[in-house]
N, C-alpha and C positions, 0 to 999 in steps of 0.2 A: 350129749357133749356136741355132738354134729349138728343138733338142731339149733343150739347155743350160739354155736360157730356161724351158721347160716343167718340167722336173724342179726348177729352181728355185722355179718358182711353187708346184709340187705339194709343196714341202717347207715352203715357207713356210706354207702353208695348213694343211698337219699340226701345226703347231708352235703355232697359234694358240692360246691357251688359251681353255677353253669360256666363262669368266666373262667374255670380252670380245667375244664372236663375236656375240653377239644384241644387245638392247635394252638400255640402262643400266636399273641399276635406279633411281638417283636421277633426279628431274626439275628442270627449269628453269622459270622463269616471269619474264616482265618486270614488273617494280613499279614503279607510280609514285612518286617520292619526294614525301614528306610534312613539312610543317613539324614538327621535333621539339623536344627540350629545348634544342638550340642558339638555334633561330629564337624558340622560346616565351618562352624565359627568361634566357639568358644574354644574347641581344641587346637584351632588354627591359631589361634593368639599365643599358644604355648609350643614356642620353636622345638621343643624337647620330643614333640609329639607329632609333627609335621608328616615324617615319615610313616606314622603307623595309625593312620586314620581310616584303613579299610575295614569297614564293618561286616559282619556275617549278615548278609543278605538274605541267607536262606533260613533265618528265624522268624516264626510265626507266632503270631498271637491271636488268643479267641477272642473276640470284641464285637458288639452290637455293629450292626449294620444300619445306620442312619442315613442311607445315601439317599432314600427316598422320604423322609421325615420331614415334616415341617416345624422347622426349629427356629428359635428366635436369638440367632446366632449374629447379630448386628448390632453394632455399638448404638446407632441412631435409633434403634428401637426403645431405648432404655432412656426413657424421658425424666425418670425418677433416678436419678443418680447424682451423687454428693462430689464436690471438689478433690481431687486428688491429684499428684504428681502423675505424670507419666511413667508407665512400667519401667522398671531396670532390673537387669539380670544378675543374678547372683553367682553366675559362672560356675563353674567346677567347685562347687562347695555344699556342705548342708547347712547352710545358715539362713534357710527359708525364714526361719521363726523371727530373725533379726530384720530381714527384709521387708516381712508382712506386718510386724508391728511397729517398725519404723514408718513405714508407709502411713498405718493408720493414726499414728500419734501426728504425722504433718496434717493429715485432715482435721484432727481434732485442734490443732493450732490455727487451721483456717476457720473451723466453726464457731470456735470460741473466741478468736481475736481478730478474726479475718485477714490474718498473715500468709501470705504465701512462703516457706519455707523447704529447703531440701537438706535433710539431716544426716549425718554419717553413719552407715548399719555397722561399719567395722570398728568404729569406736568401741561400740556395745559388745561386739565380738571379741575385741582384744581384753577387755576387762573381764568377760565371761570366763575366759579360758584364765586369766588369773585366778579368779574366785574358784573354779572347777579344781586348780591345783591345790588351792589351800585346802579345801574340803577332802582332796586325794590324800593329802600328807596327813592332815587331822583323823582321817579313817584308815590309816595304815594301809592304803590302797584298794579299799574296798568300798569306794564310792566312784560311780561310772564318770568314764572320761570318752567323750567323742565330739562329734560336731555340733550334734542336735541339742535343742533347748525348747523352752515353750514361750508362748508370748510375754508371760510375766516375768521371765527372765529381764527381758528390757525394761520394764518399771522398775524393777530391783537394781538393776545398773546404774539406771538413771538416777535414782535416789541416792544412790553412794557415790558416784563418780561424777553425775551430770551429763550433757550431751554436746556435741559440737556440730556447726555446719559440716554439710558434705565436702563443700571446697576445702576446708582447713584439714581433713583426713581423709582420704580416698582409699587408704589401702591398698593402693595400685604403684607399685615401684617400677623403675626401667621402661617406661612406656607402654606398659600392659594395658590392655582394655578392658580385660575380663579377670576376674579372680579365680585362682587356682590354687588350692590348700592342700592339694592331696602330699606333696613333699614336706611341708610344715606340719601337717597333723602327723604324718609318721615319726617326724623328727621328735615332736612332743611327747608323742604316745611312746615311743621307743626310749625316751629320757626318763618319764615316771615310771615306765616298768623296770628299769635299771635299779631306779630307788628302792623298789619294792623287792626286788630280788635280793639286793643287800640291804635290806632294813636302814637304809638311810632316811631318816626323818625330819631333816631341819628344812622347816618351814619357809623360814626365809631364802635360804641358799636356794631352795626349789625355784620359789617364786622369782628370784632373781635370775636363773637360770632361762626359765621360762620365758620371761619377759624379753630375754637377749635373743631368743629364738623367735619370737615374735616381732621384736624390732626389725631382724635381718628379713623376713618375709614380707611384712606390712607395713613397717615403719613403726616409728615411736610416736603415741598419740601426744598431742599440745597439751601441756600445763596451763597455758594460756592462749586466749585466741584476742583478736582485733575486732572490736564492733563500734563503729561510728568512732573511729578513730581513739576509742579507749580499750585498753587491755583488760580483759575478764577471765575468770577462770571458767570451765565447763559446768560447774554448778551454779555459778552466777547467771551464765548462759541460759539454762535450764529455769532457773526461778524469776530471774529480771527481764528477760529477752522473749523467750516462747511462751513462758509463763504456763508451765504444764505441772501439775501436781500428781506424781506418781500413785499417790494413796488414793484419787479419785476413781482408779479404773480395778473394775471386778471381772472374775472369769465366772462364766456361766456352764456348767458341764451337766450331760445328762446320760447316767447309765444306772442300774439296777444292782450292782453289786455293793452300793454304799447307801446307805439310808438318804430318802428326799428331805429337803428343805435342811440339810445340814451343810455345814462347810466340811468338804473332805478333801485326801489326797487324791490327785488323779493318777493311779498307778500304771506309769507308763516310763521306760528308760529314760526318756528326755526329760522328765521331771526329776533331775538327778539329787536336787537337793530336797525331795520330797516336800515339795509345798501342799499344805493342806487347807487352802484358803479358796478351794473350788465350790461355788454353791451349785449343789445337786439338785436337778428338779426333774419331774417326770418329762417323757417326751409331749405328752399331749399340753404341756406348759412351755416346753422350749421352743416350739415351732411357732406356736403364736406369739409367744416374747419375740423371736427373732422378727416376726413379720411386723409387729408393732413397732419395733425400734427403727426398722429402716423407713418406714411410713411417717415416724417424727423426724427424718432427718440425719439420723446418726448411720455411721459405718461401724464396721466390728472387723477383729482381726479373728479370722476362724481356723480351725485346724482340723484334720481327720485324714481321711484314707484317700488317696487319687489312685490306687493300682486296683483298678475294676474292670470288668469286661464292659461295664455301662460308660466308661469314662472315654470318649472318644476324641484323640488329638488330630483327627481330621476335621470335624465340624467343629471341635473345641467344647461341645457340649459333654455334660454329665447327666446320664440318666439311670433309673433302675429299670432293667428291661424286665418283661414278666418272666422270662425264662430263669431270672434270678429269683425274684419273689413279686407277686402280684401288688399293685400299690396299696389296694383296702389292706392287707396283710402286714404292713409295716408297722411297729408297736414296739413297745419297750423291750418284748423277749426277744423279737427278732434282731434289735439292734445289739442286745447284749450277748445274744449267741454267738454274732460274728466277732463281736468284740473279744470274748471269751476263748474262742477257737482261734483267734488271731488272722482270721480274715478279714477283719476290719482292723488296722493299725493307725498309730497316731503319725504319719509319715510326711505329712506337710502342712503349712501354714500359708494362708493366703489373706487378702483383703477384700472384702466383700462391700462393695460400693455403690451399688443400685439394683433396682428390682424392676420387674413388671409383671403384670397378670396375663395369662393366657389360658383359656380354657378352663378358668375356676381355680387355677393354681400359679403359685408364684414361680418367677424365674429369677435369678440373682447373677447380677454382674460381678466377676470375680477378678480383682487385679492379681497379677502373678508375677512371681520373679525366676520360676524354673524354666528351663529349655522347654518342655513341652508344649507351652502356650507360644512358643514362637517358630513353629515350623511352616507359617503361612506367608505370606507376602510382606516384607518388613514394611513396606509402606501403607499397608492396611492400618485402618484405625484399631481393627480387630488384635493386632499383634501385640501378644504379652497379656491376653485376657481369656479367661474361661466363661462358660455360661452354664450355670447349675440349676437342674431343676429343682423344685421343692422335695420331690421324693428323693432326691440323692442327697440333700442335706440332711433330711428326716433319717436316712438310714445310716449314712457314712460319715458325717460331720460330728465330731463328739463335744466340740467345747468352742466357745468365742469369748473374747476380751471386749468390754464396751466401757462408756462412761457411767458412771453409778446412778448418775440423775436419770438415765434411760430407762432404769429398773427400779425405781425406788420403790413402787408399790410391793415388786417382788422381794425385794432385800428386806423389806418389813416382816416376811414370814420367816426369817432365819433367827 
């Protein structure tokens, strides 16, 4: 027994790769939290919290130290980028799914028709809450009701309700500059919980009340808009003006808990209606597919985890430090391991708008609506952007939405 143990130990030692037997190349630090764009700008827009802005400055986070790294974190380096509207803030809301995918579809309008449009994120959010309410009542309170959702919720809502330009429905009332949905969501959630506790399942009455709450906080969406002097409906605006077909967009996913080359359900809470149209592919196809897409001039709405030690809001770069996992070891199993133990979560949606090649790998330019990308100089070109390494996408980004024409060959395998 002892001889066998010794032999095994020697064998294990002999096969340890040299690059993980010594000190890690990447270093980490504990960084004290400081107030940023969220505290200094978004919350200051809310009069009710003006006097309660003092953050806990003693909180420290364990993060990678990129202070001496050579990083491609300047917009001007990204020569291969596609047209997109400037970044806009989602404020104090969990509606990144709408902001990122609306931005993506604005870029699609330009790519296909060479039209520059600014579309309403809150129009989609409004009708998403209505549909969540219907499902909640139909499922007798057993359907998730939260602020989050998925990229394909946007195309789903557009197909049913259409879309409108931003200036016709901003969702901002009483002179506000930034969205804050905390009070609205608390009221919506409290109302639905009261229906559940009293077993009151009148769907139309519930929808009517939810609409009245939404109308109070973000306004009533228009049933008609005026375009070139003509009154049209939001569905007409979608079909006749911006001419986007929601059915042209597909979601590409990669995890091993479901069969590859099948359309599967993405099993996360934000997929509250259990959409099962995600095209699941291996990681060694997922990454080359994404790299091929951006080289063809497409952008994507991408989602995954941004709560990582390698996600650095000082440099605005996202990397996978080797004290997490060496680059060579990032594979399907490493990705699934983190998803299964919830260290990878589906917590943020963004718009990937460009790329560059550096040291044999891609870096991706990410347009973002969250506050973390806005802690730099508001006059800087980089305000509202992140820079993702290829390894970060590979390990932590779970899915993306793209036009079906970009992945025709891939879809033929399903």
